[in-house]
C-alpha positions as CSV (number, residue, x, y, z in Angstrom):
1,M,0.0,0.0,0.0
2,K,1.3,3.4,-0.9
3,S,1.9,5.8,1.9
4,K,0.0,9.1,2.0
5,P,1.9,12.4,1.4
6,K,2.8,14.1,4.7
7,S,0.6,17.1,5.4
8,S,3.7,19.2,6.2
9,L,4.5,19.1,2.4
10,K,1.4,20.9,1.4
11,G,2.7,24.4,2.0
12,S,1.4,27.4,0.1
13,P,-0.7,27.0,-3.1
14,L,0.4,28.0,-6.5
15,Y,-1.5,31.1,-7.5
16,L,-2.2,32.3,-11.0
17,C,-4.1,35.5,-11.7
18,S,-5.1,34.1,-15.2
19,P,-4.6,30.9,-17.1
20,V,-1.7,30.9,-19.5
21,N,-4.0,30.1,-22.5
22,A,-5.2,33.7,-22.3
23,L,-1.7,35.0,-22.8
24,V,-1.1,32.5,-25.7
25,E,-4.1,33.9,-27.5
26,G,-2.9,37.5,-27.3
27,L,-4.8,38.8,-24.3
28,Y,-2.2,41.1,-22.8
29,E,-4.3,43.6,-20.8
30,E,-6.0,42.0,-17.8
31,K,-4.9,44.9,-15.5
32,V,-4.3,42.9,-12.3
33,P,-2.3,45.1,-9.9
34,L,0.8,43.7,-8.3
35,R,-0.4,44.6,-4.9
36,E,-3.1,41.9,-5.4
37,I,-0.5,39.4,-6.7
38,K,1.6,39.9,-3.6
39,Q,-1.2,38.8,-1.3
40,H,-0.7,35.3,-2.8
41,G,3.1,35.0,-2.9
42,D,6.6,36.4,-2.5
43,F,8.2,34.4,-5.3
44,G,7.4,33.8,-8.9
45,L,7.3,35.0,-12.5
46,G,5.1,36.4,-15.1
47,T,4.9,39.4,-17.4
48,F,3.3,42.9,-17.4
49,D,0.4,44.5,-19.2
50,N,1.0,44.9,-22.9
51,L,3.6,42.0,-22.6
52,D,6.1,44.6,-21.5
53,G,9.1,42.5,-20.5
54,E,9.7,39.5,-18.2
55,M,8.8,39.5,-14.5
56,I,10.7,37.8,-11.7
57,M,9.6,38.1,-8.0
58,L,12.2,37.3,-5.3
59,D,11.6,37.7,-1.6
60,G,8.6,39.9,-2.3
61,T,10.3,42.3,-4.7
62,V,9.1,42.4,-8.3
63,Y,11.7,43.1,-11.1
64,Q,11.1,43.8,-14.7
65,I,13.6,42.8,-17.4
66,N,12.5,44.8,-20.5
67,S,13.2,44.1,-24.2
68,A,16.5,46.1,-24.0
69,G,17.7,43.8,-21.2
70,R,17.5,46.5,-18.5
71,V,16.2,45.7,-15.0
72,A,13.9,47.8,-12.9
73,V,12.2,47.4,-9.5
74,I,8.4,47.6,-10.1
75,N,5.9,49.2,-7.7
76,D,2.7,47.6,-6.5
77,E,0.5,49.7,-8.8
78,C,1.9,48.2,-12.0
79,R,-0.4,45.7,-13.6
80,T,-0.1,42.2,-15.1
81,P,-2.1,39.9,-17.4
82,F,-0.3,36.8,-16.1
83,A,1.6,36.1,-12.9
84,C,2.4,32.8,-11.2
85,V,3.4,33.0,-7.6
86,T,3.7,31.2,-4.2
87,F,5.2,31.8,-0.8
88,Y,8.5,30.2,-1.3
89,R,9.4,27.7,1.5
90,P,11.7,25.0,0.1
91,I,11.8,21.6,1.8
92,S,15.0,20.3,0.1
93,H,18.2,21.6,-1.4
94,E,20.8,20.2,-3.8
95,E,24.4,21.5,-4.1
96,V,25.9,22.0,-7.5
97,A,29.7,21.7,-7.1
98,Q,30.9,21.4,-10.7
99,E,30.1,22.9,-14.1
100,M,27.4,21.1,-16.1
101,D,25.8,21.7,-19.5
102,Y,22.1,22.5,-19.9
103,P,20.9,18.9,-20.5
104,A,22.8,17.7,-17.4
105,F,21.2,20.6,-15.4
106,L,17.7,19.5,-16.6
107,D,18.4,15.9,-15.7
108,L,19.6,17.0,-12.2
109,V,16.4,19.0,-11.6
110,Q,14.2,16.1,-12.7
111,R,16.0,13.8,-10.3
112,L,15.0,16.0,-7.4
113,L,11.3,15.5,-8.1
114,P,9.5,12.5,-6.6
115,S,6.5,12.7,-9.0
116,P,5.6,14.4,-12.4
117,N,2.1,14.9,-11.1
118,I,2.4,17.9,-8.8
119,F,3.8,21.5,-9.0
120,Y,7.2,22.5,-7.8
121,A,8.8,25.9,-7.1
122,I,12.5,25.9,-8.1
123,R,15.1,28.5,-7.0
124,M,18.8,28.3,-7.7
125,E,21.3,30.8,-6.6
126,G,24.8,30.4,-8.0
127,V,27.5,31.1,-10.5
128,F,27.0,30.3,-14.1
129,A,29.5,29.8,-16.9
130,Y,26.9,30.7,-19.4
131,V,23.3,32.0,-19.4
132,K,21.0,32.7,-22.4
133,T,17.8,34.6,-21.9
134,R,15.1,36.5,-23.8
135,S,12.7,39.3,-23.1
136,V,9.7,40.0,-25.2
137,P,9.0,43.6,-26.5
138,K,5.9,45.6,-25.6
139,Q,2.9,44.5,-27.7
140,A,-0.6,45.6,-28.6
141,N,-3.4,43.3,-27.6
142,Y,-4.4,40.3,-29.8
143,R,-1.1,39.4,-31.5
144,P,-0.6,35.7,-30.8
145,L,2.2,34.9,-28.4
146,V,3.9,32.5,-30.9
147,D,4.3,35.4,-33.4
148,V,5.7,37.7,-30.7
149,A,8.3,35.1,-29.8
150,K,9.7,35.2,-33.3
151,D,10.9,38.8,-32.7
152,Q,12.2,38.3,-29.2
153,P,15.5,39.9,-28.3
154,E,18.0,37.3,-26.8
155,F,20.9,37.9,-24.5
156,E,24.0,35.9,-23.6
157,F,26.0,36.2,-20.4
158,R,29.2,34.5,-19.3
159,N,30.8,34.0,-15.9
160,I,27.8,35.6,-14.1
161,S,26.3,35.1,-10.7
162,G,22.5,35.2,-10.2
163,T,19.2,33.5,-9.4
164,L,17.0,31.2,-11.4
165,A,13.4,31.2,-10.2
166,G,10.3,29.5,-11.5
167,F,8.1,26.4,-11.5
168,I,7.6,22.9,-12.8
169,T,4.1,22.2,-14.0
170,P,2.6,18.8,-14.8
171,S,2.1,18.2,-18.5
172,F,-1.7,17.8,-18.1
173,M,-2.0,21.4,-16.8
174,G,-0.7,22.9,-20.0
175,S,-3.8,25.2,-20.6
176,V,-3.4,26.7,-17.1
177,N,0.4,27.2,-16.8
178,V,3.5,26.6,-18.9
179,P,4.1,22.8,-18.7
180,G,7.4,21.5,-17.6
181,L,10.3,23.7,-16.3
182,H,9.8,27.5,-16.7
183,L,12.5,29.7,-15.2
184,H,13.5,33.3,-15.2
185,F,17.0,34.6,-14.4
186,L,18.1,37.7,-12.5
187,S,21.8,38.6,-12.1
188,T,23.1,39.2,-8.5
189,D,24.0,42.8,-9.4
190,L,20.4,43.4,-10.7
191,T,21.6,44.5,-14.1
192,C,20.4,41.8,-16.5
193,G,18.2,38.7,-16.8
194,G,15.1,37.4,-18.6
195,H,13.3,34.3,-19.5
196,L,15.8,31.4,-19.4
197,L,16.5,29.7,-22.7
198,E,19.7,27.9,-21.6
199,C,22.3,27.9,-18.9
200,R,25.5,26.2,-17.8
201,P,25.7,26.2,-14.0
202,R,29.2,26.1,-12.4
203,Q,28.3,26.1,-8.7
204,G,25.3,26.9,-6.5
205,R,22.4,25.6,-4.6
206,I,19.0,24.5,-5.9
207,G,16.0,24.7,-3.6
208,V,12.8,22.7,-4.2
209,Q,9.3,23.3,-2.8
210,F,6.5,20.8,-3.4
211,I,3.1,22.4,-4.3
212,T,0.0,20.3,-4.0
213,R,-2.7,23.0,-4.3
214,L,-3.6,25.4,-7.1
215,E,-5.5,28.7,-6.8
216,L,-6.6,30.1,-10.1
217,S,-8.4,33.4,-10.8
218,F,-10.4,33.9,-14.0
219,P,-10.4,37.4,-15.5
220,M,-13.7,39.2,-15.9
221,T,-12.8,41.3,-18.8
222,F,-14.9,41.3,-22.0
223,D,-11.9,39.9,-24.0
224,Y,-11.5,37.0,-21.7
225,L,-15.1,36.2,-21.3
226,T,-15.8,36.1,-25.1
227,Q,-12.6,34.4,-26.2
228,D,-12.8,30.9,-27.7
229,F,-10.3,28.7,-25.8
230,T,-11.1,25.4,-27.5
231,R,-8.0,25.5,-29.7
232,N,-5.1,23.2,-28.7
233,I,-2.3,25.7,-27.7
234,E,0.4,23.1,-26.9
235,K,2.5,23.7,-30.1
236,D,2.3,27.5,-29.8
237,L,3.2,27.4,-26.1
238,N,6.2,25.2,-26.7
239,K,7.4,27.5,-29.5
240,A,6.9,30.6,-27.4
241,E,8.2,29.5,-24.0
242,K,10.8,26.8,-24.6
């Protein structure tokens, strides 16, 4: 007989202010203020209204990495169409003591997970031999995300220290959140970062939080309520986010 998960592992839920399928279909103005997002977490990622750059939240502070690669601290009145957050309380850690390529890093992260059927929050602080990121440029509403990703500026950094932050989502939740591993990067000196495309960690520490509950808010805008979400977005989401 399988043992039941310990209640102590439940922790904080994963909170999304909108399902990711709305973003994929080009709904970039849901106008959820960050002060509301912060009621649900101090750690996470997302974007901003009009798809204006990449969001990373660390220890309750929200940072924007814009399409020029510049970093800014964002106040609570700024608004978002999509954010994914939790109160980060890791229950395990793994040390990285030698340089590894990106496939080896992905394999290591997967080995830290006891099951593919729950959510995880992942945070790594360390030194990286190489990091490749992107940040999307500001957009008007309704342009499909897969088309936006074709024009995304990409950035490469070498011998840099910083933090990776994000989530692992079960594959069967792909219309709600980006399935698989989704990470954003912020340098320690707060000068650069973005949506992670590739990295080569040299040394650091990976923290893992198990998340067994999901809290999802549905927008009440006209665009959202009248959008047809029956289309399978898997291919578009993989092209835009991977």
